[in-house]
C-alpha positions as CSV (number, residue, x, y, z in Angstrom):
1,X,9.1,-20.9,21.4
2,X,8.4,-24.2,19.6
3,X,9.8,-27.5,20.8
4,X,12.9,-28.9,18.9
5,X,10.9,-31.6,17.1
6,X,8.5,-29.1,15.7
7,X,11.4,-26.8,14.7
8,X,12.8,-29.5,12.6
9,X,9.4,-30.0,10.9
10,X,9.1,-26.3,10.4
11,X,12.5,-26.1,8.7
12,X,11.7,-29.0,6.4
13,X,8.4,-27.4,5.5
14,X,10.0,-24.0,4.9
15,X,12.6,-25.4,2.5
16,X,9.8,-27.1,0.5
17,X,7.8,-23.8,0.5
18,X,10.8,-22.0,-0.9
19,X,11.3,-24.6,-3.6
20,X,7.6,-24.4,-4.7
21,X,7.7,-20.5,-4.6
22,X,10.7,-20.4,-6.9
23,X,9.4,-23.0,-9.3
24,X,6.0,-21.3,-9.6
25,X,7.4,-17.8,-10.1
26,X,10.4,-18.5,-12.2
27,X,8.7,-18.5,-15.6
28,X,5.1,-17.6,-14.7
29,X,3.9,-14.6,-16.7
30,X,0.5,-14.8,-15.1
31,X,1.8,-13.2,-11.9
32,X,0.7,-9.7,-12.9
33,X,-0.2,-8.3,-9.4
34,X,2.5,-6.3,-7.8
35,X,1.2,-5.6,-4.3
36,X,2.6,-6.6,-0.9
37,X,-0.1,-9.1,0.1
38,X,-1.4,-10.7,-3.2
39,X,1.4,-9.7,-5.6
40,X,4.9,-10.6,-6.7
41,X,6.6,-8.1,-4.4
42,X,5.2,-9.9,-1.4
43,X,6.6,-13.2,-2.7
44,X,10.0,-11.5,-3.1
45,X,9.6,-10.3,0.6
46,X,9.4,-14.0,1.7
47,X,12.4,-15.0,-0.4
48,X,14.6,-12.2,0.9
49,X,13.8,-13.2,4.5
50,X,14.5,-16.8,3.7
51,X,17.8,-15.9,2.2
52,X,18.8,-14.0,5.4
53,X,17.7,-16.8,7.6
54,X,19.8,-19.3,5.7
55,X,22.6,-16.7,5.0
56,X,22.4,-17.7,1.3
57,X,23.5,-15.1,-1.3
58,X,22.2,-17.2,-4.1
59,X,18.7,-17.2,-2.6
60,X,19.0,-13.4,-2.2
61,X,19.8,-13.1,-5.9
62,X,16.8,-15.2,-6.7
63,X,14.7,-12.9,-4.5
64,X,16.0,-9.9,-6.4
65,X,15.1,-11.5,-9.7
66,X,11.5,-12.2,-8.5
67,X,11.2,-8.6,-7.3
68,X,12.3,-7.3,-10.7
69,X,9.1,-9.0,-12.1
70,X,7.1,-6.3,-10.3
71,X,9.2,-3.5,-11.9
72,X,8.5,-5.1,-15.3
73,X,4.8,-5.2,-14.7
74,X,4.8,-1.5,-13.7
75,X,6.8,-0.6,-16.7
76,X,4.2,-2.4,-18.9
77,X,1.6,0.0,-17.5
78,X,0.1,-2.3,-14.9
79,X,-0.7,0.4,-12.4
80,X,-3.4,-1.2,-10.3
81,X,-3.3,0.9,-7.2
82,X,-4.3,-1.1,-4.1
83,X,-2.1,-2.0,-1.2
84,X,-3.0,-5.7,-1.4
85,X,-2.5,-6.2,-5.1
86,X,-1.0,-3.1,-6.6
87,X,1.3,-0.1,-6.6
88,X,0.9,1.2,-3.0
89,X,1.7,-2.3,-1.7
90,X,4.6,-2.6,-4.1
91,X,5.9,0.8,-2.8
92,X,5.5,-0.3,0.8
93,X,7.5,-3.5,0.1
94,X,10.3,-1.6,-1.6
95,X,10.6,0.8,1.3
96,X,10.6,-2.1,3.8
97,X,13.3,-4.0,2.0
98,X,15.4,-0.9,1.8
99,X,15.0,-0.1,5.5
100,X,15.9,-3.7,6.5
101,X,19.0,-3.7,4.3
102,X,17.9,-6.2,1.7
103,X,18.2,-3.8,-1.2
104,X,19.4,-0.2,-1.7
105,X,17.2,2.3,-3.5
106,X,17.3,6.0,-4.2
107,X,14.9,7.9,-2.0
108,X,13.3,9.4,-5.1
109,X,12.6,6.1,-6.8
110,X,8.8,6.2,-6.4
111,X,8.0,9.9,-6.3
112,X,6.7,9.8,-9.9
113,X,3.8,7.7,-8.7
114,X,3.0,9.7,-5.5
115,X,0.6,12.2,-7.1
116,X,-1.2,9.3,-8.9
117,X,-1.6,7.4,-5.7
118,X,-2.7,10.5,-3.8
119,X,-5.4,11.2,-6.3
120,X,-6.4,7.5,-6.2
121,X,-6.7,7.7,-2.4
122,X,-9.0,10.8,-2.7
123,X,-11.1,9.0,-5.3
124,X,-11.5,5.9,-3.0
125,X,-12.7,8.1,-0.2
126,X,-15.1,10.0,-2.5
127,X,-16.6,6.5,-3.2
128,X,-16.7,5.7,0.5
129,X,-14.0,3.1,0.1
130,X,-11.7,3.4,3.1
131,X,-10.6,-0.3,2.9
132,X,-7.1,-1.3,4.0
133,X,-6.5,-4.0,1.5
134,X,-8.3,-2.5,-1.5
135,X,-8.9,1.2,-0.7
136,X,-7.8,4.5,0.8
137,X,-6.3,3.2,4.1
138,X,-3.9,1.0,2.0
139,X,-2.7,4.0,0.1
140,X,-2.4,6.0,3.3
141,X,-0.3,3.1,4.9
142,X,2.1,3.4,2.0
143,X,2.4,7.2,2.5
144,X,2.9,6.7,6.2
145,X,5.8,4.3,5.4
146,X,7.3,6.9,3.2
147,X,6.8,9.6,5.8
148,X,8.7,7.6,8.3
149,X,11.5,6.5,6.1
150,X,12.4,9.4,3.8
151,X,15.5,11.5,4.5
152,X,14.2,14.4,2.4
153,X,12.5,17.2,4.3
154,X,10.6,18.2,1.2
155,X,9.2,14.7,0.7
156,X,8.4,14.3,4.4
157,X,6.4,17.5,4.2
158,X,4.6,16.2,1.2
159,X,3.6,12.9,2.9
160,X,2.5,14.8,6.0
161,X,0.2,16.8,3.8
162,X,-1.2,13.7,2.1
163,X,-1.8,12.0,5.5
164,X,-3.4,15.1,7.1
165,X,-5.8,15.2,4.1
166,X,-6.6,11.5,4.6
167,X,-7.4,12.2,8.3
168,X,-9.6,15.1,7.3
169,X,-11.5,13.0,4.8
170,X,-11.9,10.1,7.2
171,X,-13.4,12.5,9.7
172,X,-15.8,13.9,7.1
173,X,-16.9,10.4,6.1
174,X,-17.6,9.4,9.7
175,X,-21.0,9.2,11.3
176,X,-21.5,10.0,14.9
177,X,-24.1,8.3,17.1
178,X,-24.5,7.5,20.8
179,X,-22.1,4.5,20.4
180,X,-19.2,6.5,18.8
181,X,-17.9,7.1,15.3
182,X,-18.7,4.7,12.5
183,X,-18.0,4.5,8.8
184,X,-20.5,3.1,6.2
185,X,-19.1,0.8,3.6
186,X,-20.1,-2.0,1.2
187,X,-20.1,-5.3,3.1
188,X,-21.2,-7.5,0.2
189,X,-19.6,-6.8,-3.1
190,X,-22.0,-9.1,-5.0
191,X,-25.2,-7.4,-3.8
192,X,-23.8,-3.9,-3.0
193,X,-25.3,-4.2,0.5
194,X,-23.9,-1.6,2.9
195,X,-23.3,-1.7,6.6
196,X,-20.7,-1.0,9.3
197,X,-17.8,-3.4,9.0
198,X,-15.7,-4.0,12.2
199,X,-12.9,-6.0,10.6
200,X,-9.2,-5.3,10.5
201,X,-8.9,-6.2,6.8
202,X,-11.7,-4.1,5.4
203,X,-13.4,-2.3,8.3
204,X,-13.4,0.1,11.2
205,X,-10.6,-1.7,13.0
206,X,-8.3,-0.9,10.1
207,X,-9.1,2.8,10.6
208,X,-8.4,2.6,14.4
209,X,-5.2,0.7,14.0
210,X,-4.0,3.0,11.2
211,X,-4.8,6.1,13.3
212,X,-3.0,4.4,16.3
213,X,0.2,4.2,14.1
214,X,-0.2,7.9,13.2
215,X,-0.8,8.9,16.9
216,X,2.9,8.1,17.7
217,X,3.9,11.2,15.7
218,X,3.4,14.8,16.9
219,X,2.5,15.8,13.3
220,X,-0.7,13.8,13.6
221,X,-1.4,13.1,17.3
222,X,-3.9,15.9,18.0
223,X,-5.6,15.4,14.6
224,X,-6.4,11.7,15.1
225,X,-7.1,11.4,18.8
226,X,-10.8,12.1,18.9
227,X,-11.5,10.1,15.8
228,X,-9.5,7.3,17.2
229,X,-11.5,7.3,20.5
230,X,-14.8,7.5,18.6
231,X,-13.9,4.4,16.5
232,X,-12.8,2.5,19.6
233,X,-16.1,3.3,21.4
234,X,-18.2,2.1,18.4
235,X,-16.3,-1.2,18.2
236,X,-16.6,-1.8,22.0
237,X,-20.3,-1.1,22.0
238,X,-20.9,-4.3,20.1
239,X,-19.0,-6.6,22.5
240,X,-21.6,-9.2,23.5
241,X,-22.7,-9.9,27.0
242,X,-24.0,-13.3,26.1
243,X,-21.9,-15.9,27.9
244,X,-22.9,-18.6,25.4
245,X,-21.7,-16.7,22.3
246,X,-18.5,-18.2,21.0
247,X,-17.3,-14.9,19.6
248,X,-17.3,-11.5,21.4
249,X,-17.8,-9.3,18.3
250,X,-19.7,-9.6,15.1
251,X,-18.1,-9.2,11.7
252,X,-20.3,-6.2,10.7
253,X,-23.5,-4.4,11.5
254,X,-26.1,-4.7,8.8
255,X,-28.6,-1.9,8.3
256,X,-31.7,-4.1,8.1
257,X,-30.8,-7.2,10.1
258,X,-30.1,-8.2,13.7
259,X,-26.5,-8.4,14.8
260,X,-25.0,-11.8,14.6
261,X,-22.0,-12.7,16.9
262,X,-20.4,-15.4,14.7
263,X,-16.9,-14.3,13.8
264,X,-14.0,-16.7,13.4
265,X,-10.5,-16.6,14.9
266,X,-8.5,-14.7,12.3
267,X,-6.4,-11.7,11.5
268,X,-9.0,-10.5,8.9
269,X,-12.3,-10.7,10.7
270,X,-13.3,-11.3,14.3
271,X,-12.1,-11.0,17.9
272,X,-8.4,-11.6,17.2
273,X,-7.9,-8.7,14.9
274,X,-10.1,-6.5,17.0
275,X,-8.2,-7.4,20.2
276,X,-4.9,-6.6,18.4
277,X,-6.4,-3.3,17.3
278,X,-7.5,-2.3,20.7
279,X,-4.2,-3.2,22.2
280,X,-2.4,-0.9,19.7
281,X,-4.8,1.9,20.5
282,X,-4.5,1.4,24.3
283,X,-0.7,1.7,24.1
284,X,-0.6,5.0,22.2
285,X,-3.5,6.5,24.3
286,X,-1.9,5.2,27.5
287,X,-5.2,3.9,28.5
288,X,-4.8,1.1,31.1
289,X,-8.5,0.2,31.1
290,X,-8.5,-0.3,27.3
291,X,-5.3,-2.3,27.6
292,X,-6.9,-4.7,30.1
293,X,-10.0,-4.9,27.8
294,X,-7.8,-5.8,24.8
295,X,-5.9,-8.5,26.8
296,X,-9.1,-10.0,28.1
297,X,-10.5,-10.2,24.6
298,X,-7.3,-11.9,23.3
299,X,-7.1,-14.3,26.3
300,X,-10.7,-15.3,25.6
301,X,-9.8,-15.8,21.9
302,X,-6.8,-17.9,22.8
303,X,-9.1,-20.5,24.3
304,X,-11.1,-21.0,21.0
305,X,-9.3,-23.9,19.5
306,X,-11.9,-26.5,18.6
307,X,-12.7,-26.2,14.8
308,X,-16.4,-25.5,15.5
309,X,-15.5,-22.6,17.7
310,X,-12.5,-21.1,15.8
311,X,-13.9,-21.8,12.3
312,X,-10.3,-22.0,11.1
313,X,-10.1,-24.0,7.8
314,X,-6.6,-23.4,6.4
315,X,-3.1,-22.4,7.5
316,X,-2.6,-19.0,5.8
317,X,-2.1,-15.5,7.4
318,X,-5.4,-14.0,6.5
319,X,-7.8,-16.4,8.1
320,X,-5.7,-19.4,9.0
321,X,-3.5,-21.0,11.7
322,X,-0.2,-19.2,11.0
323,X,-1.9,-15.8,11.0
324,X,-3.3,-16.6,14.4
325,X,0.0,-17.8,15.6
326,X,1.7,-14.7,14.4
327,X,-0.6,-12.4,16.4
328,X,-0.4,-14.5,19.5
329,X,3.4,-14.6,19.2
330,X,3.5,-10.8,18.9
331,X,1.2,-10.4,21.9
332,X,3.5,-12.7,23.9
333,X,6.5,-10.7,23.0
334,X,4.6,-7.6,24.2
335,X,3.1,-8.9,27.4
336,X,4.9,-12.2,28.4
337,X,1.4,-13.6,29.2
338,X,1.6,-17.4,29.1
339,X,-1.8,-17.9,27.4
340,X,-0.5,-16.1,24.4
341,X,2.7,-18.3,24.2
342,X,0.6,-21.4,24.5
343,X,-1.8,-20.2,21.8
344,X,1.0,-19.3,19.4
345,X,2.5,-22.8,19.8
346,X,-0.9,-24.5,19.4
347,X,-1.6,-22.6,16.1
348,X,1.9,-23.3,14.7
349,X,1.4,-27.0,15.2
350,X,-2.1,-26.8,13.9
351,X,-0.8,-25.1,10.8
352,X,1.7,-27.9,10.2
353,X,-1.1,-30.4,10.5
354,X,-3.0,-28.6,7.8
355,X,-0.3,-29.3,5.2
356,X,-2.3,-32.4,4.3
357,X,-3.2,-31.8,0.6
358,X,-1.4,-34.2,-1.7
359,X,-1.8,-31.7,-4.6
360,X,-1.2,-28.6,-2.6
361,X,1.8,-26.3,-2.6
362,X,4.1,-27.9,0.0
363,X,0.9,-29.7,1.2
364,X,-1.0,-26.4,1.8
365,X,-4.1,-25.1,0.2
366,X,-6.3,-22.1,1.0
367,X,-10.0,-22.3,1.7
368,X,-12.2,-20.0,-0.4
369,X,-16.0,-19.9,-1.0
370,X,-15.5,-21.9,-4.1
371,X,-13.5,-24.6,-2.4
372,X,-9.8,-25.5,-1.9
373,X,-7.1,-23.9,-4.1
374,X,-3.4,-23.5,-4.4
375,X,-2.1,-20.0,-3.5
376,X,1.3,-18.4,-3.5
377,X,0.7,-15.0,-1.9
378,X,1.6,-13.6,1.4
379,X,-2.0,-12.9,2.5
380,X,-3.5,-16.3,1.8
381,X,-0.8,-18.5,0.5
382,X,2.5,-20.3,1.2
383,X,4.7,-17.1,1.0
384,X,2.9,-15.9,4.1
385,X,3.1,-19.2,5.8
386,X,6.8,-19.2,5.0
387,X,7.3,-15.8,6.6
388,X,5.5,-16.9,9.7
389,X,7.7,-20.0,9.9
390,X,10.8,-17.9,9.5
391,X,9.7,-15.8,12.5
392,X,9.7,-18.9,14.7
393,X,13.0,-20.2,13.4
394,X,14.8,-16.9,13.6
395,X,16.9,-15.8,16.6
396,X,16.1,-12.2,15.8
397,X,12.9,-10.2,16.2
398,X,11.5,-9.7,12.7
399,X,9.0,-7.1,11.7
400,X,7.9,-8.2,8.2
401,X,4.4,-8.5,9.8
402,X,4.2,-4.7,9.7
403,X,2.8,-5.4,6.3
404,X,-0.4,-6.6,8.1
405,X,-0.1,-3.8,10.8
406,X,0.8,-6.4,13.4
407,X,4.2,-5.2,14.5
């Protein structure tokens, strides 16, 4: 999709990213997180895909060495549970690498942790924490991966039970009003303020897209459909009719304040993640009207390119240029709509331009509330940027972005 001149620049940048990742992980004992998006297993995911792109066995061996760091952390008792940073994300990555033929593992490798993660998932929901990155949906996403991949009828039945219980608990947690189904959660960790979060990373969109994945399977279809429709209706009820608003949806609905339509263009929060979510839901529900709604939302989002309208600061997957490019590229592959192709190309080039930090990793830094900082991870750092670049350079359709519920 990208012109040859940019492909050469992308390859040069990819090689530099690989060098920095290896250097920073080789003897770094501070890398204690094991999860798919913020942990060592995610960094290994990038290195495995790099090795395959370059057909380089040495790089594959390095990737395996990096992955072993996650095993060492777990053996030390580092059993942080979340998908983003911990055990459920590590488990998802191991299963993905096995399915894609990067490694070979025994189907029973992770079963000793299943009951622990199942209890964790229940505990999260008892606290009202359904969060994809840091709560129950993340654990459920791991169990769903295991449900799909296991060859054991006994294990498949076990994961089915876990997932059905998750669906039941999500339904119990939901609140119904005239707009649809909603889920209350903490929207400000510092203050403990609660509200109704619409985002794909932490909010109701993550529930909708997760249930959409489950809906593909007869074991879950009837159980999730009404919950799925209720969540969709609630999200759509907050689509603005104000033609002057630069975003169509708010980030969240606060309990005591007016709604503010000021979301950025990103995977994590805002119209882009919501549009993707509604597209996924429309396909499984075979709802043409919702499909058109999702496409309209995404086409509108594809036009938000000026910094003051996109609010994009860095290049990472979570809230940066390459994350935007990845979603638009996926939507182009699904629809062949030209606007999505053009948007993907724009954000790839924009991402390259953001490699302008002299002291950054391969020129990249991530933007956080406290300012600019170097970051290695898939979610916010150069490993994720590297994976996105690999997608553009590869002649094959890659599905590593399943880790973000994109593909």
